[in-house]
C-alpha positions in Angstrom: 285.6 7.5 39.6 282.6 7.3 41.9 282.1 11.0 42.9 280.7 12.1 46.2 281.2 12.4 49.9 282.7 9.4 51.8 282.4 8.8 55.5 285.1 6.5 57.1 283.8 5.0 60.3 286.7 4.2 62.6 288.8 6.6 60.6 291.5 7.1 63.2 292.3 3.4 63.6 295.1 1.4 62.1 293.3 0.8 58.8 291.0 3.7 58.8 293.7 6.3 59.1 295.5 4.9 56.0 292.2 4.9 54.0 291.6 8.5 55.0 295.2 9.6 54.1 295.1 7.9 50.7 291.6 9.2 49.8 292.7 12.7 50.7 295.8 12.4 48.5 293.5 11.4 45.7 291.4 14.5 46.2 288.3 12.7 47.6 285.9 14.4 50.0 286.3 12.5 53.3 284.6 12.7 56.7 286.4 11.0 59.5 284.2 9.5 62.2 285.6 7.8 65.3 285.5 7.7 69.1 284.9 9.8 71.2 282.6 12.0 69.1 281.2 9.1 67.1 280.0 5.8 68.5 278.9 3.2 66.0 276.8 1.5 68.7 274.6 4.6 69.0 271.8 4.6 66.4 271.6 8.5 66.5 275.4 8.7 65.7 275.1 6.3 62.8 272.0 8.0 61.4 273.7 11.4 61.6 276.9 10.0 60.0 274.9 9.1 56.8 273.5 12.6 56.3 274.8 14.0 53.0 277.1 11.0 52.4 277.3 9.0 49.2 279.6 6.2 50.3 280.4 4.6 53.7 283.6 2.7 54.6 283.2 0.9 57.9 286.5 0.2 59.6 285.0 0.5 63.1 285.2 -2.8 65.0 285.9 -4.4 68.4 289.2 -6.1 67.5 290.6 -7.3 70.8 290.4 -11.0 70.1 291.3 -12.1 73.7 289.1 -9.6 75.5 286.1 -10.5 73.3 285.9 -13.8 75.2 285.2 -12.0 78.4 283.3 -9.0 76.8 281.1 -10.9 74.3 278.2 -8.4 74.8 280.4 -5.4 73.9 281.9 -7.2 70.9 278.4 -8.1 69.7 277.2 -4.5 70.1 280.0 -3.2 67.9 280.7 -6.0 65.4 277.1 -7.3 64.9 274.3 -5.1 66.2 275.8 -1.9 64.9 276.7 -3.3 61.5 273.1 -4.6 61.0 271.8 -1.1 62.0 274.2 0.5 59.6 272.9 -1.7 56.8 269.3 -0.9 57.6 269.9 2.9 57.7 272.1 2.7 54.5 269.3 0.9 52.7 266.8 3.6 53.6 269.2 6.3 52.5 270.3 4.4 49.4 274.0 4.5 50.3 276.6 1.9 49.3 278.6 0.4 52.2 282.1 -1.1 52.2 282.4 -3.2 55.3 285.7 -4.6 56.6 285.7 -8.1 58.0 288.3 -10.8 58.9 289.8 -14.2 58.4 288.5 -15.1 61.9 285.1 -15.9 60.3 286.7 -19.2 59.4 287.9 -22.0 61.7 291.2 -22.4 60.0 290.9 -26.1 59.4 290.8 -26.0 55.6 293.7 -27.7 53.9 293.8 -25.0 51.2 293.4 -21.2 51.0 289.9 -19.9 51.6 287.8 -18.6 48.8 284.8 -16.3 49.2 282.2 -19.0 48.7 283.6 -21.3 51.5 281.2 -21.7 54.4 282.4 -19.7 57.4 282.7 -21.2 60.8 284.0 -19.0 63.5 285.7 -20.4 66.6 286.0 -17.3 68.8 283.7 -14.6 70.1 285.5 -12.0 67.9 285.1 -14.2 64.8 281.5 -15.1 65.7 280.5 -11.4 66.1 282.2 -10.4 62.9 280.5 -13.2 61.0 277.1 -12.3 62.5 277.7 -8.7 61.4 278.4 -9.7 57.9 275.1 -11.7 57.8 273.1 -8.8 59.2 274.6 -6.4 56.6 273.5 -8.8 53.8 270.1 -9.3 55.4 269.6 -5.5 55.5 269.4 -5.4 51.7 271.6 -2.4 51.4 274.1 -2.1 48.5 277.4 -3.3 50.0 280.7 -4.9 49.6 282.4 -7.0 52.3 286.2 -7.0 52.3 287.8 -9.7 54.5 291.4 -8.9 55.6 294.0 -10.9 57.5 297.2 -10.4 59.6 297.1 -6.6 59.2 299.8 -4.3 60.5 300.2 -0.5 60.2 301.5 2.6 61.9 298.5 3.6 63.9 297.8 0.6 66.2 299.2 -2.4 68.0 299.9 -5.4 65.8 302.1 -8.5 65.6 305.0 -6.6 63.9 305.2 -3.8 66.5 304.7 -6.1 69.5 307.4 -8.5 68.2 309.9 -5.6 67.8 309.1 -4.2 71.2 309.7 -7.5 72.9 312.8 -8.3 70.9 314.4 -4.9 71.8 313.8 -5.7 75.5 316.1 -8.7 75.0 313.6 -11.3 76.3 313.5 -14.8 74.7 310.9 -15.0 72.0 308.6 -18.0 71.4 306.5 -17.7 68.2 304.0 -20.3 66.9 304.9 -22.1 63.7 301.6 -23.7 63.0 299.6 -20.6 62.2 299.9 -19.6 58.5 298.7 -16.6 56.6 299.8 -13.5 54.7 301.1 -10.4 56.5 299.1 -7.5 55.0 300.0 -3.8 55.3 297.1 -1.5 56.0 298.6 0.8 53.3 298.1 -2.0 50.8 294.6 -2.7 51.9 293.8 1.1 51.7 294.9 1.1 48.0 292.5 -1.6 47.3 289.7 0.0 49.3 290.1 3.3 47.3 289.8 1.3 44.0 286.7 -0.5 45.3 285.2 3.0 46.1 285.6 3.8 42.4 284.0 0.6 41.2 281.4 0.0 43.9 281.0 -3.7 43.5 278.6 -5.9 45.4 279.5 -9.1 47.3 282.4 -10.5 49.3 286.2 -10.1 48.5 289.2 -11.6 50.2 292.3 -9.5 50.2 295.8 -10.2 51.6 299.3 -9.8 50.3 300.5 -12.5 48.0 302.2 -15.6 49.4 301.9 -17.4 52.8 304.2 -17.7 55.8 304.0 -19.0 59.4 304.1 -16.6 62.3 307.5 -18.0 63.3 309.0 -17.4 59.8 307.4 -14.0 59.7 309.1 -13.1 63.0 312.4 -14.4 61.7 312.1 -12.3 58.5 311.4 -9.2 60.6 314.3 -9.7 63.0 316.7 -10.5 60.2 315.8 -7.4 58.3 316.2 -5.2 61.3 319.4 -6.9 62.4 318.1 -7.7 65.8 319.8 -10.6 67.5 317.5 -12.4 69.9 316.8 -16.0 71.1 313.9 -16.9 68.8 312.3 -20.3 69.2 309.3 -22.0 67.5 306.4 -23.5 69.3 302.8 -24.8 68.7 299.6 -22.9 69.3 298.7 -25.6 71.8 301.7 -24.5 73.9 300.0 -21.3 74.7 297.0 -20.9 77.0 294.8 -18.2 75.4 291.2 -17.2 76.0 290.4 -17.2 72.3 291.2 -20.0 69.8 292.8 -18.8 66.6 292.5 -20.2 63.1 295.7 -22.2 62.1 295.0 -21.6 58.4 294.3 -17.9 57.7 295.4 -18.2 54.0 293.1 -16.4 51.5 292.8 -17.2 47.8 292.7 -13.6 46.5 292.2 -14.4 42.8 288.7 -12.9 42.7 289.8 -9.4 43.8 293.0 -9.6 41.7 290.9 -10.4 38.6 288.3 -7.7 39.5 291.0 -5.0 39.8 292.9 -6.4 36.8 296.3 -6.4 38.6 298.5 -8.7 40.6 298.9 -8.4 44.3 302.3 -7.6 45.8 304.1 -10.4 47.7 304.0 -9.9 51.5 307.8 -9.4 51.8 307.8 -6.0 49.8 305.4 -3.9 51.9 306.7 -5.4 55.1 310.3 -4.4 54.2 309.0 -0.9 53.4 307.2 -0.7 56.8 310.3 -1.8 58.7 312.5 0.8 56.9 310.0 3.5 58.0 310.2 2.5 61.7 
């Protein structure tokens, strides 16, 4: 196990809070850094966050996909500029960085699941700023690992699962797209993988998602069936919705690289989702 002090940037968010919780269960020495006392866009805050640390997990991000279209400067400051600065300071301090990225770095037009070596092509401000952040981190020359996630859900934050349930309980008719495909991924599952990566400290890019693929519509049907919620659920196309940000239709990841690296299979998406629904 890699010993030392770990700082989790964005440690109170949906993913960060699960990383912190699991690391503490494992007896690791964790420092939680998040708003309001820590702002990743402030150079002084980032420099101070590295003091005395051995490893950094960066979960801090601007994640509002829709608002990023009207707030591109803020999204850039958080997802791009700040990540590049983090890399530069980590290089100077000789600290390894695990940075969290997203399926939105791809345009979703591939006919197969994405592998790590596929050329990214973002189609939204959110995706573009996350991709630019990845590139600046690499350019900084610091020791790092980039872990791309997709379709995440967890207890501490708004996500597709909780929004769907909230709307279903209000009794309103639900229309869910059936042409966006991916793998629902619990932040608890991602946190387990992150803790293993902290032990091994690899270099490079890894894709992680739960095993298997499903459309948003079939995911919604699975959730409502498991909860026994009766509601008028209808399928539609992404083109039926007017949204500020375009979303990738294919968010499927090929996760064989990380599965082989960890030496273990990845759980199918249905299992963690059922566990999450039972806890609600």
